[in-house]
Backbone bond lengths (Angstrom), bond angles and torsions (degrees), N, CA, C in turn:
res aa  C-N    CA-C-N  psi(-1)  N-CA   C-N-CA  omega(-1)  CA-C   N-CA-C  phi
1 M - - - 1.419 - - 1.437 112.28 -
2 D 1.315 121.94 135.35 1.488 120.07 -170.93 1.573 105.13 -90.79
3 A 1.330 113.71 163.68 1.462 123.38 -176.77 1.589 108.88 -57.86
4 A 1.286 117.57 -40.35 1.462 119.04 -177.06 1.540 107.73 -62.48
5 M 1.283 120.33 -42.21 1.471 120.18 -178.99 1.483 110.15 -63.65
6 I 1.372 112.59 -45.62 1.492 117.31 -178.45 1.550 110.27 -55.65
7 G 1.391 113.61 -45.08 1.374 118.61 178.21 1.569 115.42 -56.73
8 K 1.360 115.95 -39.26 1.426 124.77 179.14 1.563 111.09 -68.73
9 I 1.332 119.16 -34.70 1.374 126.50 177.56 1.486 111.09 -67.67
10 E 1.403 114.36 -45.42 1.378 119.13 176.04 1.532 114.79 -61.09
11 K 1.314 114.51 -42.15 1.464 119.46 179.03 1.492 109.67 -64.33
12 A 1.310 116.29 -38.24 1.460 118.38 -178.38 1.540 110.71 -66.51
13 L 1.375 117.12 -39.10 1.441 115.05 175.55 1.461 115.65 -71.04
14 Q 1.399 118.78 -25.67 1.482 118.20 169.65 1.564 110.03 -67.56
15 Y 1.334 116.79 -48.90 1.478 117.20 -176.32 1.633 111.36 -60.05
16 S 1.329 111.34 -32.96 1.518 115.25 -177.17 1.493 108.57 -69.58
17 Q 1.302 124.34 -12.85 1.444 127.06 177.39 1.521 110.10 -95.94
18 E 1.277 113.07 0.71 1.625 117.55 -175.74 1.590 112.36 -125.50
19 P 1.389 116.54 65.06 1.406 119.68 -175.56 1.470 118.87 -49.27
20 D 1.364 117.57 -22.59 1.507 120.92 -178.19 1.529 109.43 -69.00
21 R 1.328 118.33 -7.63 1.504 120.29 173.00 1.404 117.31 -78.72
22 L 1.421 115.99 -8.58 1.456 119.40 -179.57 1.508 111.44 -110.62
23 Q 1.342 116.03 143.54 1.444 122.65 167.16 1.461 106.04 -142.29
24 I 1.419 109.67 127.99 1.446 115.79 -178.65 1.492 105.13 -96.08
25 N 1.282 115.95 129.14 1.554 122.90 -178.99 1.466 114.30 -97.52
26 N 1.376 117.06 -36.87 1.510 118.70 176.96 1.475 108.58 -167.96
27 F 1.261 118.29 155.63 1.391 128.83 173.99 1.482 112.38 -164.51
28 Q 1.379 118.63 166.40 1.448 125.32 169.55 1.466 110.37 -137.89
29 V 1.345 114.80 134.48 1.470 121.58 -176.59 1.576 109.82 -129.20
30 T 1.247 113.95 156.18 1.532 118.10 170.74 1.590 102.40 -107.78
31 F 1.276 110.47 116.91 1.467 119.53 -179.41 1.528 107.68 -94.40
32 K 1.294 121.05 122.04 1.455 124.92 -178.34 1.511 108.38 -90.09
33 G 1.186 115.55 95.31 1.557 128.17 173.78 1.462 116.03 -67.95
34 D 1.348 115.62 175.24 1.386 114.86 177.80 1.465 112.82 -74.46
35 H 1.333 119.90 -33.32 1.462 126.60 -177.71 1.435 114.59 -107.90
36 H 1.363 123.21 -30.59 1.444 130.54 -178.98 1.501 112.43 -143.33
37 D 1.275 113.20 161.27 1.452 116.29 163.21 1.518 110.23 -90.02
38 H 1.343 115.73 147.15 1.464 122.07 -178.42 1.467 110.39 -124.06
39 Q 1.300 117.62 151.93 1.397 126.71 177.01 1.501 105.54 -100.35
40 V 1.284 120.99 120.27 1.453 125.29 -178.22 1.636 103.47 -123.88
41 S 1.268 111.35 131.76 1.524 115.40 171.42 1.457 115.69 -134.05
42 Y 1.239 120.42 162.33 1.400 132.87 -177.46 1.507 110.42 -136.77
43 D 1.390 113.66 123.73 1.492 114.18 178.65 1.490 108.29 -141.27
44 S 1.275 118.22 113.52 1.471 121.99 171.91 1.584 109.70 53.80
45 G 1.329 111.84 45.21 1.537 113.99 177.95 1.460 118.06 84.06
46 T 1.406 113.28 3.10 1.526 118.28 -177.49 1.597 106.05 -113.59
47 W 1.322 113.90 123.44 1.478 118.94 178.54 1.525 107.86 -95.80
48 H 1.392 112.53 153.22 1.494 118.33 169.23 1.544 107.24 -147.46
49 C 1.383 113.17 136.18 1.500 116.96 170.55 1.509 105.82 -134.08
50 D 1.426 114.36 149.29 1.396 117.38 -175.93 1.565 118.24 -88.77
51 C 1.380 107.73 7.51 1.446 113.41 175.32 1.505 117.25 -75.11
52 N 1.347 124.93 155.39 1.357 123.84 -178.94 1.437 119.49 -65.88
53 F 1.365 117.33 -30.12 1.433 122.76 178.99 1.558 108.68 -67.57
54 F 1.300 116.76 -45.31 1.486 115.27 175.58 1.486 115.42 -58.23
55 Q 1.301 115.92 -40.38 1.412 124.94 177.91 1.583 113.65 -47.16
56 A 1.446 106.94 -45.35 1.422 118.31 -175.94 1.541 117.31 -85.91
57 R 1.396 112.67 -27.62 1.508 117.52 -172.60 1.483 113.11 -124.96
58 G 1.241 123.24 -5.20 1.384 123.48 175.99 1.558 119.06 73.87
59 V 1.301 108.99 8.34 1.497 117.54 175.03 1.531 107.27 -159.86
60 C 1.293 120.60 152.40 1.472 123.66 179.34 1.469 111.79 -152.90
61 S 1.324 120.25 175.63 1.446 123.47 -178.53 1.572 112.75 -60.33
62 H 1.314 115.44 -29.29 1.452 124.92 -175.57 1.571 106.40 -69.09
63 V 1.391 112.83 -54.22 1.435 113.51 -178.64 1.532 110.89 -67.64
64 M 1.370 121.63 -37.32 1.345 126.53 -175.73 1.600 110.82 -61.80
65 T 1.289 113.07 -34.86 1.496 123.50 177.11 1.502 110.16 -66.39
66 I 1.356 117.88 -50.29 1.451 119.18 176.06 1.559 113.21 -66.52
67 E 1.248 115.64 -32.16 1.575 116.00 178.26 1.557 105.43 -65.36
68 R 1.253 118.20 -38.59 1.503 119.80 179.67 1.513 112.93 -63.05
69 K 1.371 111.82 -44.62 1.435 118.87 -178.73 1.544 112.36 -63.99
70 L 1.419 115.41 -33.54 1.433 123.20 -173.73 1.468 112.45 -107.41
71 S 1.411 115.93 22.82 1.366 122.09 -178.38 1.465 117.59 -40.31
72 G 1.385 120.88 122.86 1.394 123.81 -179.60 1.492 114.57 89.51
73 L 1.291 119.20 -11.82 1.492 124.69 -171.21 1.571 108.06 -108.68
74 V 1.317 117.34 -13.86 1.472 120.74 179.61 1.464 111.83 -136.13
75 E 1.359 122.29 161.05 1.386 127.44 174.31 1.553 108.26 -79.32
76 P 1.346 114.51 143.59 1.631 112.17 -177.52 1.488 102.83 -84.13
77 A 1.358 113.71 151.87 1.457 124.52 174.90 1.467 109.57 -65.04
78 E 1.408 117.82 147.06 1.424 123.02 172.49 1.497 114.32 -100.08
79 A 1.284 112.06 112.24 1.464 116.07 177.95 1.542 114.54 -64.19
80 V 1.389 113.53 147.06 1.433 118.92 175.29 1.528 106.89 -94.37
81 P 1.382 120.03 129.70 1.322 120.22 -178.83 1.576 113.88 -60.39
82 M 1.301 113.52 154.63 1.528 114.15 -179.17 1.507 110.33 -75.92
83 P 1.229 115.42 144.03 1.557 116.41 179.16 1.424 109.61 -67.71
84 A 1.409 113.80 147.99 1.423 118.53 -174.77 1.458 111.52 -75.07
C-alpha cells in the first residue's frame, strides 16, 4: 500500500470520529417491514413513508427506525397529534 493511500485511510478514520462533518440532505430507501416493503424518503428535513400510519400521523416505525440509525445526521419527523 502506498503512502498516499495510507494517508487517505488515516483521514477517513479521523473524519469518522467527527460526525458533525456530515449533513444528509436527501435519500430514499426501501424498508423491509414485517408485512410489506415501504418506500421511505427524506428531503431537506421532510420525511415521507408510504405506510398508512405515516399518512395519518406524520411519523411511523419505519421513519423512527431510520432516525435512530442516522441519529444526529437527520432532522426528526414531527408527529401529528391524534384527533380528539
